N, C-alpha and C positions, 0 to 999 in steps of 0.2 A: 475419300476426301471429306465426306459427311461425318465420319467418325472423328476426324481431326478437329472439325469445327465444334463438335459436341464436347470434346475434351477441353478445348479452349474456353467455351462458355462455362463449363463446370469449374475450371480453375478460377475464372473471374468471379463467379458467384460465391465460391468458398472464401476468397479473399475479402469480398465486401462484407459478408456475414461476420467473419472473424474480427475485422477491424471495428465494425459498428457495435459489436456486443462486448468489447473489452471493457472491464469495469475497474476503476481504481479504488483500492481500499487502504487508505493510509492507516498505519497502526502505531500506537504509542510505544514508548520505551519505559523500562522499570526504573525505580529509584536506585541510586548508586551510592558510592562512598561519599561521605561529607567532606567538603573542602571549604575552608573559611576564605572568602573572597571579599574584596572591598569594591563595591559597585561605584562607578563614577557618575551615575545618574541615568535617567531614561533617555532613549534615543528619540529624535524627531526628524522630520523630513530634511535631508541634506545637512543635518547638524551633527557635530560630534559631541559626545557627552562629557568629554574631558579635554582640557587644554594640554595635558601632558603628552609628550611625544611617545609613540608606541614602539616598543622593541620587537613586537611580533604582530603579524597580521593574518587574519583568516578571511577568505573571500567566499561570499555566498553567491553561488552561480549555478545554473543548471539544476536547481532543486537539490543542492548539496553544499556541504562545507568543504572548503579546500584550504589547507589539508584537513583530512578527517581526524587526524591525531596531531596535536601540537604540544611540544615540550618547551617550557619556559622556566625561569627561576623566580622564586618568591621575590616580590617587590617590583617585578617588571609589569609593564602595561601592554595589554593585548587589544588590538583593534579588529572589530568585525565590520567588514565593508560589504554592502549589499549591491552587487552588480547583476542581480537577477531582475526579472520583470514582475515579480511578486514581492509583497511585503513579507518579511520574516522576523522571527524573534530568536534570541539566544537565551534559552531557558534551561537551567540546571535540573537534572532529574531529581536531585534531592532538595529542590526549591531554594538553594542558597543564593541564587541570583536570577534575574530576569530582566532582559533589556527593554521589554515592551516592543511594539511593532517598529521595525526599521524599514522605512519606505525605500523603494528602488532609488539608488544613488546616495542613500544615507549611510551613516556609519555609527558605531557605538564602541566606546572604549571602557576597559575595566582594568584596574590594577590588582594583581594577584597578591594577597596578603601572606598566606601561609603555604607551605609545601603540602602536596597531596594530589589526588587524582579525582576528577569528576567527569561524568558523562553529561552531555547536554543535547538539546534538540530544539526544533522549531515548533512552537505551539500550534500554529495553523496547519503545519505540514509535519506531523510527528514522525514520518518516515525519514526525515532529515536528521541524522544523528552524527555526533562527533565526540571527541574526547580531548580534555585539557589536562595535561600533566605538568605539575609545578614541582620542580626539584629544589632542594635546599642548596643555596649557593655556597654554603660553607662545607658541604660534604660532596665528594665526587660521586657521580652515578655509578652504580655497580653494573659491570658488563656481564650480561648473561651469556654463558658459553653452552653451545649445543653439544650434548653428549651422544647424539645419534638421532636417527629418524624416528619420530613417534607420531602416530595418528592422533588428531584432536579427539578429546573425549566426547562421547555422545551424551548430551544433557537434555532433560525435558525443557520445553519452552517455559520461560518465566513471565512472558508478556505476549500479547498478540503479535507484536513486531517480530517475534522469533518463530512464529508458525510458518511452515512451508507454504509458499504461494499456491501449491496444488490443492491445499485444503481450504483456500480462501477464494481464489479467483477461477478455479477450473470450471465451475458450473456455468460461468458466463460464456464459455466457449463450447461446452459439450451440448447443451440444449439447442442453440442455434444451428450447430453442425448436424445434429440429429434431425432437426426440422428440415434443413436443406437436403439431407440425404433422402428423407422420405419423399420430398417433392421431386427430386431427380429420379427416384425409383419409379414413381408414377409416370414421369415423362418418358424415361427410357425403357420402362417395363423390365427392370432388373431386380430380382429378388434379393441379390446380395446387398444392395443399397438399403433395402428395408431391414435386413438382418443387422446391418451395422447400426442403423438408427435405433433399433430396439435395445441393443447393448449400451449405446451411449446414453440413452434416457435412464437406463438402470443405474449406470455409474453415477450420473448426475444426481439421482435421488439418494444414493448412498452418501455422496460427498456433501450435499446441501445442508444437512443438520450440523456438520462441522463448521460450515460457513456461517450459519446462524449463531452458533455458540461463540465463534470468534468475533462476530459483530457485537454481541452483547458484552463480551469481555472488553472489547475496544471502547464501548460506550462507558463502561464503568470506570475506565481510566482517563478518557479524554473527553467525555461528554460535556463537561463544564466549559470547555474551550470551543465547542462547536455550535453552530446556529441551531437553536432549539427546534424550529419548525422543520428544518431539513433532517435532523437526526431522528425526529419522531416518525416522520413518513418513511425514512430509510429503514429504521429498525422494524416497524410493523409490516412493511412490505416484504422485507427479508424473512421475517418469521412466518408470514403467510405462505411464502414460496416453499418453505420446508414441507408444509402439509400438501400444497398443490402438487409438488414434485412427486410425492408418494402416490397420490391418486393417479397422476399421469403415468408413472412407471407401471403400476398395476394394469392400467388400461392398455398401454402399449405392449406389455408382455403377453396379455391375453390375445391380442391381434397376432403377435408373433407366433404363439403356440398353435393357433389355428391356421397359420401359414396364409393369412389374408393380407390384402392391401389396406393400408390405413384409410379410413373413411374421411369424407370432407369435414364431418363434425369434429373428428379428432384433430385434423390439420388446422382447423379454425381455432380450436381451443389451445393448441400448441403455439400457434402464431400470436395469440393474445398474451400468453405467458412470456414469449420471447420479447414482445414489446415492453412488458412489465419489467423484465430483466434489464433491458436497455435503459429504461427510465431509472431504475434503482442505481445502475452504474453511473448515470449522469448526476444523480444526487451525491454519490460518493465522490465524483470528480469535482463537484462544486464545493464540497467541504475540504478537499485536498488542495485545490488550486485557486480558491477565491470564494468570497462570501457574497 
Protein backbone atom coordinates (compact mmCIF):
# COMPACT_ATOMS: atom_id res chain seq x y z
CA UNK A 1 0.00 0.00 0.00
CA UNK A 2 2.89 2.37 0.79
CA UNK A 3 4.19 1.92 -2.77
CA UNK A 4 0.81 2.96 -4.17
CA UNK A 5 0.83 6.17 -2.10
CA UNK A 6 4.36 6.97 -3.32
CA UNK A 7 3.28 6.59 -6.94
CA UNK A 8 0.30 8.88 -6.34
CA UNK A 9 2.50 11.57 -4.76
CA UNK A 10 4.95 11.25 -7.66
CA UNK A 11 2.17 11.76 -10.23
CA UNK A 12 0.84 14.83 -8.39
CA UNK A 13 4.29 16.43 -8.10
CA UNK A 14 5.07 15.83 -11.79
CA UNK A 15 1.77 17.44 -12.80
CA UNK A 16 2.35 20.52 -10.62
CA UNK A 17 5.89 21.08 -11.96
CA UNK A 18 4.88 20.61 -15.59
CA UNK A 19 1.99 23.07 -15.31
CA UNK A 20 3.90 25.75 -13.38
CA UNK A 21 6.91 25.69 -15.70
CA UNK A 22 5.14 25.97 -19.05
CA UNK A 23 6.19 29.09 -20.91
CA UNK A 24 4.49 30.92 -23.70
CA UNK A 25 6.58 32.15 -26.65
CA UNK A 26 4.54 33.86 -29.18
CA UNK A 27 6.25 34.17 -32.49
CA UNK A 28 5.73 36.57 -35.42
CA UNK A 29 4.99 35.70 -39.03
CA UNK A 30 6.86 36.73 -42.22
CA UNK A 31 5.93 39.31 -44.82
CA UNK A 32 3.71 37.90 -47.57
CA UNK A 33 2.28 38.82 -50.96
CA UNK A 34 1.13 42.38 -51.45
CA UNK A 35 -2.63 43.00 -51.67
CA UNK A 36 -4.04 46.47 -52.30
CA UNK A 37 -6.77 47.01 -49.74
CA UNK A 38 -8.81 50.02 -48.85
CA UNK A 39 -9.00 50.56 -45.10
CA UNK A 40 -12.20 51.99 -43.71
CA UNK A 41 -10.55 53.56 -40.65
CA UNK A 42 -9.13 52.54 -37.28
CA UNK A 43 -11.20 50.55 -34.78
CA UNK A 44 -12.28 51.85 -31.39
CA UNK A 45 -14.11 50.39 -28.42
CA UNK A 46 -17.42 48.86 -29.56
CA UNK A 47 -17.38 51.03 -32.69
CA UNK A 48 -17.35 49.93 -36.30
CA UNK A 49 -14.91 51.61 -38.64
CA UNK A 50 -17.26 51.66 -41.63
CA UNK A 51 -20.97 52.17 -42.14
CA UNK A 52 -21.07 49.81 -45.13
CA UNK A 53 -22.69 46.42 -44.52
CA UNK A 54 -20.22 43.54 -44.42
CA UNK A 55 -20.48 40.67 -46.90
CA UNK A 56 -18.13 38.49 -44.81
CA UNK A 57 -17.14 38.29 -41.17
CA UNK A 58 -14.18 36.98 -39.19
CA UNK A 59 -14.55 36.29 -35.47
CA UNK A 60 -11.61 36.78 -33.12
CA UNK A 61 -12.11 34.33 -30.28
CA UNK A 62 -10.01 31.91 -28.26
CA UNK A 63 -6.76 33.59 -29.40
CA UNK A 64 -7.51 32.85 -33.04
CA UNK A 65 -9.22 34.07 -36.22
CA UNK A 66 -12.32 32.15 -37.28
CA UNK A 67 -12.17 31.25 -40.12
CA UNK A 68 -8.41 31.11 -40.50
CA UNK A 69 -8.77 31.51 -44.28
CA UNK A 70 -11.49 33.65 -45.84
CA UNK A 71 -12.22 34.03 -49.56
CA UNK A 72 -14.10 37.12 -50.77
CA UNK A 73 -14.45 39.10 -54.00
CA UNK A 74 -12.82 42.42 -54.77
CA UNK A 75 -15.13 45.25 -53.71
CA UNK A 76 -16.67 43.36 -50.80
CA UNK A 77 -16.44 44.51 -47.19
CA UNK A 78 -15.05 42.24 -44.46
CA UNK A 79 -15.79 42.73 -40.77
CA UNK A 80 -13.56 41.50 -37.96
CA UNK A 81 -15.43 41.16 -34.67
CA UNK A 82 -13.61 40.71 -31.38
CA UNK A 83 -15.42 38.21 -29.15
CA UNK A 84 -12.29 37.44 -27.14
CA UNK A 85 -11.32 38.72 -23.69
CA UNK A 86 -8.17 40.39 -25.08
CA UNK A 87 -7.70 43.33 -27.43
CA UNK A 88 -6.48 42.28 -30.90
CA UNK A 89 -5.40 43.84 -34.17
CA UNK A 90 -5.83 42.86 -37.81
CA UNK A 91 -2.39 43.57 -39.27
CA UNK A 92 -1.22 42.56 -42.75
CA UNK A 93 2.16 40.86 -42.91
CA UNK A 94 3.10 43.16 -45.80
CA UNK A 95 1.98 46.27 -43.82
CA UNK A 96 -0.79 47.03 -46.34
CA UNK A 97 -3.39 47.47 -43.59
CA UNK A 98 -3.61 47.65 -39.81
CA UNK A 99 -6.80 47.97 -37.80
CA UNK A 100 -5.22 49.22 -34.60
CA UNK A 101 -6.37 47.72 -31.32
CA UNK A 102 -9.88 46.29 -31.44
CA UNK A 103 -11.16 46.07 -27.88
CA UNK A 104 -13.32 43.13 -26.66
CA UNK A 105 -16.80 43.57 -28.08
CA UNK A 106 -15.56 45.92 -30.80
CA UNK A 107 -15.29 45.39 -34.53
CA UNK A 108 -13.50 46.75 -37.60
CA UNK A 109 -14.47 46.76 -41.27
CA UNK A 110 -12.39 46.97 -44.40
CA UNK A 111 -13.34 47.02 -48.08
CA UNK A 112 -11.17 44.88 -50.35
CA UNK A 113 -10.09 46.91 -53.38
CA UNK A 114 -8.14 44.50 -55.60
CA UNK A 115 -7.81 40.76 -56.04
CA UNK A 116 -4.95 38.96 -54.37
CA UNK A 117 -3.90 37.08 -51.24
CA UNK A 118 -2.49 38.42 -47.99
CA UNK A 119 -1.54 36.85 -44.71
CA UNK A 120 -2.32 38.80 -41.56
CA UNK A 121 -1.82 38.51 -37.81
CA UNK A 122 -2.47 40.16 -34.46
CA UNK A 123 0.36 42.47 -33.35
CA UNK A 124 0.08 41.84 -29.57
CA UNK A 125 -0.34 38.10 -30.22
CA UNK A 126 1.71 37.25 -33.35
CA UNK A 127 0.88 33.56 -33.09
CA UNK A 128 -2.66 34.51 -34.19
CA UNK A 129 -2.42 34.22 -37.98
CA UNK A 130 -4.92 33.98 -40.82
CA UNK A 131 -5.25 34.54 -44.57
CA UNK A 132 -7.51 36.73 -46.70
CA UNK A 133 -8.05 35.68 -50.32
CA UNK A 134 -9.69 38.19 -52.66
CA UNK A 135 -10.90 36.75 -55.96
CA UNK A 136 -11.64 38.78 -59.08
CA UNK A 137 -15.41 38.83 -59.46
CA UNK A 138 -15.24 38.80 -63.27
CA UNK A 139 -13.14 35.64 -63.46
CA UNK A 140 -14.24 32.27 -62.06
CA UNK A 141 -11.89 30.68 -59.58
CA UNK A 142 -9.87 27.80 -60.91
CA UNK A 143 -10.60 24.48 -59.28
CA UNK A 144 -7.50 22.61 -58.22
CA UNK A 145 -7.68 18.92 -59.08
CA UNK A 146 -5.81 16.36 -57.04
CA UNK A 147 -3.61 14.14 -59.17
CA UNK A 148 -2.71 11.81 -56.33
CA UNK A 149 -1.38 11.68 -52.82
CA UNK A 150 1.72 13.78 -52.24
CA UNK A 151 3.53 14.56 -49.01
CA UNK A 152 4.04 18.27 -48.23
CA UNK A 153 7.51 19.52 -49.02
CA UNK A 154 9.92 20.03 -46.13
CA UNK A 155 11.05 23.65 -46.14
CA UNK A 156 13.35 25.46 -43.72
CA UNK A 157 11.68 27.93 -41.32
CA UNK A 158 11.44 31.45 -42.68
CA UNK A 159 10.31 32.99 -39.38
CA UNK A 160 10.35 32.07 -35.66
CA UNK A 161 6.67 31.19 -36.01
CA UNK A 162 7.64 28.20 -38.15
CA UNK A 163 10.15 26.74 -35.70
CA UNK A 164 9.05 23.50 -34.07
CA UNK A 165 7.88 24.03 -30.45
CA UNK A 166 10.35 21.41 -29.21
CA UNK A 167 13.16 23.85 -30.11
CA UNK A 168 11.49 26.75 -28.30
CA UNK A 169 9.60 25.52 -25.26
CA UNK A 170 11.08 22.12 -24.43
CA UNK A 171 13.60 23.52 -21.94
CA UNK A 172 10.75 24.81 -19.79
CA UNK A 173 9.67 21.22 -19.12
CA UNK A 174 13.01 19.35 -19.13
CA UNK A 175 14.80 21.16 -16.33
CA UNK A 176 11.91 21.19 -13.80
CA UNK A 177 11.31 17.49 -14.44
CA UNK A 178 15.01 16.74 -14.01
CA UNK A 179 15.01 18.70 -10.75
CA UNK A 180 11.95 16.78 -9.55
CA UNK A 181 13.51 13.48 -10.59
CA UNK A 182 16.61 14.20 -8.49
CA UNK A 183 14.49 15.16 -5.48
CA UNK A 184 12.46 11.97 -5.77
CA UNK A 185 15.66 9.99 -6.24
CA UNK A 186 16.99 11.24 -2.92
CA UNK A 187 13.64 10.57 -1.27
CA UNK A 188 13.12 7.04 -2.64
CA UNK A 189 16.86 6.17 -2.90
CA UNK A 190 16.49 5.04 -6.51
CA UNK A 191 19.48 5.54 -8.78
CA UNK A 192 17.35 5.23 -11.92
CA UNK A 193 15.68 8.58 -11.13
CA UNK A 194 19.08 10.26 -10.82
CA UNK A 195 20.19 8.77 -14.14
CA UNK A 196 17.06 10.08 -15.84
CA UNK A 197 17.68 13.54 -14.36
CA UNK A 198 21.24 13.70 -15.67
CA UNK A 199 20.12 12.91 -19.22
CA UNK A 200 17.29 15.45 -19.08
CA UNK A 201 19.70 18.20 -17.98
CA UNK A 202 22.02 17.29 -20.85
CA UNK A 203 19.17 17.46 -23.38
CA UNK A 204 18.05 20.81 -21.95
CA UNK A 205 21.57 22.25 -22.31
CA UNK A 206 21.70 21.16 -25.97
CA UNK A 207 18.29 22.65 -26.81
CA UNK A 208 18.59 25.92 -24.87
CA UNK A 209 20.92 27.68 -27.39
CA UNK A 210 18.29 27.09 -30.08
CA UNK A 211 15.69 28.60 -27.76
CA UNK A 212 17.89 31.67 -27.28
CA UNK A 213 18.44 32.12 -31.01
CA UNK A 214 14.70 31.83 -31.64
CA UNK A 215 14.09 34.52 -29.02
CA UNK A 216 16.52 36.95 -30.62
CA UNK A 217 15.02 36.22 -34.05
CA UNK A 218 11.56 36.88 -32.64
CA UNK A 219 12.70 40.18 -31.12
CA UNK A 220 14.18 41.34 -34.43
CA UNK A 221 10.77 40.92 -36.09
CA UNK A 222 8.29 41.85 -33.34
CA UNK A 223 10.36 43.79 -30.79
CA UNK A 224 8.91 47.14 -31.83
CA UNK A 225 5.40 46.00 -30.88
CA UNK A 226 6.36 44.60 -27.46
CA UNK A 227 6.77 46.38 -24.10
CA UNK A 228 10.40 47.55 -23.97
CA UNK A 229 10.97 46.72 -20.29
CA UNK A 230 9.56 43.19 -20.58
CA UNK A 231 11.40 42.26 -23.75
CA UNK A 232 14.73 43.54 -22.35
CA UNK A 233 14.51 41.46 -19.17
CA UNK A 234 13.19 38.47 -21.13
CA UNK A 235 15.97 38.48 -23.73
CA UNK A 236 18.90 38.87 -21.33
CA UNK A 237 17.50 36.36 -18.87
CA UNK A 238 17.08 33.88 -21.70
CA UNK A 239 20.59 34.51 -23.00
CA UNK A 240 22.05 34.04 -19.52
CA UNK A 241 20.22 30.74 -19.16
CA UNK A 242 22.09 29.42 -22.22
CA UNK A 243 25.39 29.77 -20.35
CA UNK A 244 23.98 28.64 -17.02
CA UNK A 245 22.52 25.49 -18.57
CA UNK A 246 25.92 24.58 -20.01
CA UNK A 247 27.53 24.89 -16.56
CA UNK A 248 24.69 22.92 -14.99
CA UNK A 249 24.98 20.12 -17.55
CA UNK A 250 28.73 19.71 -16.94
CA UNK A 251 28.19 19.72 -13.17
CA UNK A 252 25.36 17.19 -13.34
CA UNK A 253 27.19 14.89 -15.76
CA UNK A 254 30.24 14.71 -13.48
CA UNK A 255 27.97 13.63 -10.62
CA UNK A 256 26.43 11.02 -12.91
CA UNK A 257 29.82 9.64 -14.03
CA UNK A 258 30.92 9.25 -10.42
CA UNK A 259 27.62 7.49 -9.67
CA UNK A 260 26.97 9.89 -6.81
CA UNK A 261 23.81 11.42 -5.39
CA UNK A 262 23.36 15.13 -6.24
CA UNK A 263 24.47 17.36 -3.40
CA UNK A 264 22.32 19.93 -1.62
CA UNK A 265 24.38 22.69 -3.26
CA UNK A 266 23.56 21.34 -6.72
CA UNK A 267 19.87 21.03 -5.89
CA UNK A 268 19.72 24.58 -4.52
CA UNK A 269 21.43 25.93 -7.65
CA UNK A 270 19.05 23.98 -9.90
CA UNK A 271 16.05 25.17 -7.91
CA UNK A 272 17.08 28.81 -8.44
CA UNK A 273 17.37 28.20 -12.20
CA UNK A 274 13.91 26.60 -12.24
CA UNK A 275 12.49 29.73 -10.57
CA UNK A 276 14.27 31.92 -13.14
CA UNK A 277 12.80 29.78 -15.92
CA UNK A 278 9.30 30.17 -14.50
CA UNK A 279 9.82 33.94 -14.22
CA UNK A 280 10.97 34.13 -17.84
CA UNK A 281 7.88 32.19 -18.87
CA UNK A 282 5.66 34.64 -17.01
CA UNK A 283 7.29 37.52 -18.92
CA UNK A 284 6.60 35.76 -22.21
CA UNK A 285 3.00 35.21 -21.16
CA UNK A 286 2.62 38.89 -20.25
CA UNK A 287 3.78 39.88 -23.72
CA UNK A 288 1.47 37.33 -25.36
CA UNK A 289 -1.71 37.85 -23.37
CA UNK A 290 -1.58 41.44 -22.19
CA UNK A 291 0.67 44.31 -21.30
